[in-house]
MDTraj code that builds the backbone (N, CA, C; nanometers):
import mdtraj as md
import numpy as np

residues = "UNK UNK UNK UNK UNK UNK UNK UNK UNK UNK UNK UNK UNK UNK UNK UNK UNK UNK UNK UNK UNK UNK UNK UNK UNK UNK UNK UNK UNK UNK UNK UNK UNK UNK UNK UNK UNK UNK UNK UNK UNK UNK UNK UNK UNK UNK UNK UNK UNK UNK UNK UNK UNK UNK UNK UNK UNK UNK UNK UNK UNK UNK UNK UNK UNK UNK UNK UNK UNK UNK UNK UNK UNK UNK UNK UNK UNK UNK UNK UNK UNK UNK UNK UNK UNK UNK UNK UNK UNK UNK UNK UNK UNK UNK UNK UNK UNK UNK UNK UNK UNK UNK UNK UNK UNK UNK UNK UNK UNK".split()
xyz = np.array([
    [8.2913, 2.9199, 5.0328],
    [8.2692, 2.8323, 4.9411],
    [8.1887, 2.8956, 4.8236],
    [8.1966, 2.8369, 4.7161],
    [8.0812, 2.8686, 4.6248],
    [7.9536, 2.8511, 4.6099],
    [7.8624, 2.9280, 4.5864],
    [7.7477, 2.8028, 4.5963],
    [7.6864, 2.8391, 4.4584],
    [7.6472, 2.7516, 4.3801],
    [7.6162, 2.7000, 4.2143],
    [7.4967, 2.5852, 4.2460],
    [7.3746, 2.6448, 4.1934],
    [7.2932, 2.5175, 4.1716],
    [7.3109, 2.4077, 4.1575],
    [7.2554, 2.3245, 4.2965],
    [7.2955, 2.1999, 4.2755],
    [7.4143, 2.1623, 4.3284],
    [7.5023, 2.2437, 4.3698],
    [7.6089, 2.1764, 4.4728],
    [7.6029, 2.1632, 4.5809],
    [7.6686, 2.0396, 4.6422],
    [7.6607, 2.0004, 4.7948],
    [7.7418, 2.0768, 4.8585],
    [7.7506, 2.0759, 5.0125],
    [7.8677, 2.1139, 5.0619],
    [7.8314, 2.0558, 5.2145],
    [7.8881, 2.0651, 5.2725],
    [7.8907, 1.9881, 5.4121],
    [7.9095, 2.1120, 5.5177],
    [7.8472, 2.1518, 5.5947],
    [7.8432, 2.2313, 5.7317],
    [7.8389, 2.1434, 5.8133],
    [7.9364, 2.1794, 5.9461],
    [7.9245, 2.0977, 6.0376],
    [7.8007, 2.0915, 6.1815],
    [7.7505, 2.0681, 6.2339],
    [7.6612, 2.0842, 6.3065],
    [7.7169, 1.9792, 6.4549],
    [7.6489, 2.0029, 6.5357],
    [7.6844, 1.9712, 6.6681],
    [7.7982, 1.7888, 6.6564],
    [7.6932, 1.6743, 6.5834],
    [7.7018, 1.5264, 6.6412],
    [7.7480, 1.5007, 6.4709],
    [7.7130, 1.6050, 6.3363],
    [7.7526, 1.5296, 6.2577],
    [7.7364, 1.6589, 6.1364],
    [7.7953, 1.6323, 5.9856],
    [7.7599, 1.7126, 5.9124],
    [7.6737, 1.7237, 5.8437],
    [7.5869, 1.8442, 5.8057],
    [7.4170, 1.8518, 5.7736],
    [7.4678, 1.8945, 5.6275],
    [7.3594, 1.8207, 5.5217],
    [7.3915, 1.8653, 5.3478],
    [7.3271, 1.9719, 5.3718],
    [7.3726, 2.0602, 5.2499],
    [7.3060, 2.2204, 5.2532],
    [7.3283, 2.1666, 5.0438],
    [7.1977, 2.2168, 5.0144],
    [7.2033, 2.2341, 4.8983],
    [7.1503, 2.3548, 4.8136],
    [7.2471, 2.4045, 4.7649],
    [7.2173, 2.5244, 4.6897],
    [7.1685, 2.4636, 4.5659],
    [7.0211, 2.5970, 4.5789],
    [6.9137, 2.5856, 4.4218],
    [6.8997, 2.7110, 4.3605],
    [6.8751, 2.6888, 4.2225],
    [6.7867, 2.8066, 4.1643],
    [6.7433, 2.8759, 4.1946],
    [6.7296, 3.0033, 4.1783],
    [6.6050, 3.1016, 4.1596],
    [6.5934, 3.1142, 4.3708],
    [6.4612, 3.1463, 4.4223],
    [6.4654, 3.1879, 4.5033],
    [6.3550, 3.0640, 4.5975],
    [6.3770, 3.0910, 4.7465],
    [6.2902, 2.9851, 4.8025],
    [6.1531, 3.0657, 4.8778],
    [6.0460, 3.0253, 4.8485],
    [5.9040, 3.0615, 4.8972],
    [5.9390, 3.1923, 4.9056],
    [5.9627, 3.2901, 4.8084],
    [5.9652, 3.4135, 4.7068],
    [6.0807, 3.4479, 4.7899],
    [6.1141, 3.5798, 4.8724],
    [6.2047, 3.6258, 4.9095],
    [6.3253, 3.5327, 4.9847],
    [6.2643, 3.4273, 5.0628],
    [6.3433, 3.3604, 5.1437],
    [6.5049, 3.2999, 5.1517],
    [6.5828, 3.3153, 5.1646],
    [6.7219, 3.2661, 5.1334],
    [6.7085, 3.1318, 5.2123],
    [6.6916, 3.0821, 5.2543],
    [6.7225, 2.9450, 5.3282],
    [6.5421, 2.8715, 5.3732],
    [6.6017, 2.7201, 5.3713],
    [6.4876, 2.6762, 5.4075],
    [6.5567, 2.4975, 5.4835],
    [6.5532, 2.4705, 5.6516],
    [6.5725, 2.3593, 5.7299],
    [6.5273, 2.2844, 5.6976],
    [6.5616, 2.1525, 5.6504],
    [6.4400, 2.0718, 5.6785],
    [6.5254, 1.9480, 5.7709],
    [6.4373, 1.8430, 5.8633],
    [6.5299, 1.7447, 5.9063],
    [6.6305, 1.6959, 5.8849],
    [6.6772, 1.6331, 5.7173],
    [6.7911, 1.5788, 5.6576],
    [6.8566, 1.6990, 5.5995],
    [6.8322, 1.8183, 5.5763],
    [6.9240, 1.9067, 5.5725],
    [6.8861, 2.0554, 5.5588],
    [6.9592, 2.1219, 5.4523],
    [6.9609, 2.2871, 5.4310],
    [6.9406, 2.2854, 5.2749],
    [6.8908, 2.3752, 5.2604],
    [6.8376, 2.4279, 5.1009],
    [6.8436, 2.5765, 5.0935],
    [6.9430, 2.5971, 5.0292],
    [6.9875, 2.7769, 5.0312],
    [6.9699, 2.8326, 4.8805],
    [6.8882, 2.9070, 4.8710],
    [6.9292, 2.9461, 4.7334],
    [7.0361, 3.0357, 4.6560],
    [7.0988, 3.0095, 4.5653],
    [7.2122, 3.0389, 4.5245],
    [7.1956, 3.2163, 4.4546],
    [7.0965, 3.2928, 4.5110],
    [7.1082, 3.4333, 4.5079],
    [7.1345, 3.5361, 4.6508],
    [7.1619, 3.4073, 4.6642],
    [7.2203, 3.4718, 4.8869],
    [7.3332, 3.4981, 4.8376],
    [7.4123, 3.6426, 4.8747],
    [7.5492, 3.6818, 4.8381],
    [7.6128, 3.6446, 4.9421],
    [7.7336, 3.6344, 4.8574],
    [7.8508, 3.5074, 4.9667],
    [7.8679, 3.5801, 5.1083],
    [7.8520, 3.7274, 5.1078],
    [7.9101, 3.7845, 5.2815],
    [7.7699, 3.7763, 5.3613],
    [7.6963, 3.6858, 5.2796],
    [7.5656, 3.6748, 5.3749],
    [7.5490, 3.5310, 5.4116],
    [7.6192, 3.4146, 5.3318],
    [7.5936, 3.2825, 5.3241],
    [7.6185, 3.2378, 5.4916],
    [7.7443, 3.3146, 5.5698],
    [7.7387, 3.1996, 5.6749],
    [7.6205, 3.2627, 5.7525],
    [7.5808, 3.3974, 5.7567],
    [7.4605, 3.4335, 5.8750],
    [7.3210, 3.3235, 5.8416],
    [7.3004, 3.3192, 5.6878],
    [7.2059, 3.2382, 5.6491],
    [7.2292, 3.1002, 5.7211],
    [7.3290, 3.0283, 5.7097],
    [7.3819, 2.9080, 5.7627],
    [7.3348, 2.8764, 5.8999],
    [7.3937, 2.9619, 5.9970],
    [7.3747, 2.9981, 6.1028],
    [7.2168, 3.0201, 6.1353],
    [7.1768, 3.0124, 6.1110],
    [7.0209, 3.0605, 6.0888],
    [6.9935, 2.9611, 6.0625],
    [6.9695, 2.8689, 5.9923],
    [6.8795, 2.7427, 5.9614],
    [6.9713, 2.6515, 6.0500],
    [7.0913, 2.6444, 6.0823],
    [7.1032, 2.5449, 6.2211],
    [7.0449, 2.4903, 6.3115],
    [7.0182, 2.6705, 6.3424],
    [6.9310, 2.6842, 6.4702],
    [6.7808, 2.6103, 6.4510],
    [6.7488, 2.6319, 6.3064],
    [6.6071, 2.5679, 6.2876],
    [6.6761, 2.3887, 6.2856],
    [6.7410, 2.3460, 6.2564],
    [6.8016, 2.1932, 6.2528],
    [6.7954, 2.1727, 6.4414],
    [6.9066, 2.2289, 6.4974],
    [6.8699, 2.1859, 6.5884],
    [6.7178, 2.1884, 6.7046],
    [6.6396, 2.2654, 6.5891],
    [6.4944, 2.2700, 6.6538],
    [6.4553, 2.1604, 6.6086],
    [6.4303, 2.1105, 6.4893],
    [6.3733, 2.0046, 6.4396],
    [6.4172, 1.8754, 6.5413],
    [6.5533, 1.8745, 6.5372],
    [6.5876, 1.7402, 6.6511],
    [6.5653, 1.7902, 6.8471],
    [6.5285, 1.9083, 6.8502],
    [6.4831, 1.8487, 6.9898],
    [6.3059, 1.8797, 6.9661],
    [6.2641, 1.8712, 6.9306],
    [6.0747, 1.8872, 6.9111],
    [6.0501, 1.7873, 6.7883],
    [6.1557, 1.7673, 6.7758],
    [6.0765, 1.6229, 6.6307],
    [5.9917, 1.6744, 6.5508],
    [5.9653, 1.6190, 6.4647],
    [5.9096, 1.6784, 6.2819],
    [5.7569, 1.7137, 6.3526],
    [5.6609, 1.6128, 6.4268],
    [5.5690, 1.6629, 6.4320],
    [5.5126, 1.7817, 6.5381],
    [5.5827, 1.8115, 6.6294],
    [5.5758, 1.9185, 6.7523],
    [5.6109, 2.0597, 6.6491],
    [5.7459, 2.0202, 6.6133],
    [5.8086, 2.1538, 6.5228],
    [5.7375, 2.2304, 6.4042],
    [5.6987, 2.1096, 6.3098],
    [5.5725, 2.1723, 6.2028],
    [5.4385, 2.2247, 6.2835],
    [5.4099, 2.1860, 6.3713],
    [5.2020, 2.2083, 6.4387],
    [5.2885, 2.3680, 6.5173],
    [5.3969, 2.3305, 6.5726],
    [5.4187, 2.4472, 6.6319],
    [5.4409, 2.6315, 6.5155],
    [5.5162, 2.5949, 6.4392],
    [5.5726, 2.6621, 6.3285],
    [5.4187, 2.7084, 6.2888],
    [5.3636, 2.6225, 6.2104],
    [5.2195, 2.6583, 6.1876],
    [5.1279, 2.7169, 6.2376],
    [5.0866, 2.6841, 6.3550],
    [5.0185, 2.7274, 6.4206],
    [5.0066, 2.8778, 6.5021],
    [5.1669, 2.9302, 6.5439],
    [5.1965, 3.0124, 6.5416],
    [5.1529, 3.1256, 6.4494],
    [5.2223, 3.0834, 6.2920],
    [5.2406, 3.1848, 6.1685],
    [5.0941, 3.2133, 6.1644],
    [4.9727, 3.0907, 6.1250],
    [4.8395, 3.0705, 6.1381],
    [4.7491, 3.1621, 6.2442],
    [4.8154, 3.1804, 6.3789],
    [4.7255, 3.2901, 6.4770],
    [4.7856, 3.4026, 6.4205],
    [4.8909, 3.4356, 6.4463],
    [4.9281, 3.5659, 6.3317],
    [4.8076, 3.6109, 6.2184],
    [4.8281, 3.5284, 6.1143],
    [4.7412, 3.5686, 6.0146],
    [4.5871, 3.6269, 6.0319],
    [4.5124, 3.5382, 6.1312],
    [4.4643, 3.5500, 6.2184],
    [4.3922, 3.6418, 6.2702],
    [4.4926, 3.6978, 6.3434],
    [4.4935, 3.8555, 6.4388],
    [4.5299, 3.9925, 6.3028],
    [4.5381, 3.9143, 6.2044],
    [4.5168, 4.0184, 6.0962],
    [4.6573, 4.1058, 6.0793],
    [4.7787, 3.9811, 6.0993],
    [4.9332, 4.0569, 6.0984],
    [4.9050, 3.9924, 5.8897],
    [4.9813, 4.0557, 5.9018],
    [5.0552, 4.0614, 5.6966],
    [5.1612, 3.9100, 5.7288],
    [5.1591, 3.8938, 5.5824],
    [5.2539, 3.7541, 5.6548],
    [5.4033, 3.8227, 5.6506],
    [5.4656, 3.9367, 5.6883],
    [5.6311, 3.9411, 5.6739],
    [5.6418, 3.9537, 5.8727],
    [5.4951, 3.9991, 5.9494],
    [5.4906, 3.9948, 6.0344],
    [5.4765, 3.8549, 6.1340],
    [5.3835, 3.8141, 6.0667],
    [5.3394, 3.7056, 6.1349],
    [5.4423, 3.5690, 6.1114],
    [5.5323, 3.5705, 6.0733],
    [5.6699, 3.5126, 6.0252],
    [5.7720, 3.5437, 6.1501],
    [5.7316, 3.6566, 6.1154],
    [5.8460, 3.7252, 6.2450],
    [5.8284, 3.6785, 6.3411],
    [5.6935, 3.7022, 6.3871],
    [5.6502, 3.6645, 6.5280],
    [5.6218, 3.5139, 6.6042],
    [5.6810, 3.4258, 6.4548],
    [5.6884, 3.2529, 6.5696],
    [5.8222, 3.2487, 6.6193],
    [5.7671, 3.2173, 6.7388],
    [5.8993, 3.1699, 6.8111],
    [6.0128, 3.1295, 6.8004],
    [5.9849, 2.9695, 6.7029],
    [6.0836, 2.9485, 6.6600],
    [6.2014, 3.0454, 6.5458],
    [6.1114, 3.1793, 6.5049],
    [6.2185, 3.2176, 6.3983],
    [6.2519, 3.3676, 6.4836],
    [6.2142, 3.3334, 6.5939],
    [6.2843, 3.4610, 6.7064],
    [6.4095, 3.4027, 6.7551],
    [6.3986, 3.2859, 6.7781],
    [6.4599, 3.1957, 6.8518],
    [6.6573, 3.1922, 6.7492],
    [6.5839, 3.1615, 6.6426],
    [6.6813, 3.1429, 6.5135],
    [6.7286, 3.2782, 6.4685],
    [6.6913, 3.4200, 6.4946],
    [6.6700, 3.4839, 6.4474],
    [6.8084, 3.5828, 6.5684],
    [6.8243, 3.5230, 6.6689],
    [6.9012, 3.5739, 6.7364],
    [7.0912, 3.5222, 6.7112],
    [7.0731, 3.4657, 6.6016],
    [7.1950, 3.4216, 6.5585],
    [7.2756, 3.4648, 6.4413],
    [7.1297, 3.5853, 6.4306],
    [7.1616, 3.6789, 6.2567],
    [7.2769, 3.7682, 6.2849],
    [7.2584, 3.8483, 6.3275],
    [7.3357, 3.9881, 6.4041],
    [7.5009, 3.9405, 6.4051],
])
top = md.Topology()
chain = top.add_chain()
for i, resn in enumerate(residues, 1):
    res = top.add_residue(resn, chain, resSeq=i)
    for name in ("N", "CA", "C"):
        top.add_atom(name, md.element.get_by_symbol(name[0]), res)
traj = md.Trajectory(xyz[None], top)
């Protein structure tokens, strides 16, 4: 699968295809992907050999969005991140300790 800016691909999910949009540049600094209830955005800078792993990770987030709903997902994600920062953790460590990220990280190996 080639991933050029603006290219639209389909990745199979549980009950339907999830649209994936490849975007130029980076998303939120160095992070490679972003899942939203309506689809997945992936930086075109993701190396071809890492794309499958990134998409599997983001598909876990899609399942989380569906399971929790938008309000509960966002509240939980942001609350856990902000709590980590308030405890003095740096960005990377606070992000890594978000329970939703931990769940999605299990798919990355």
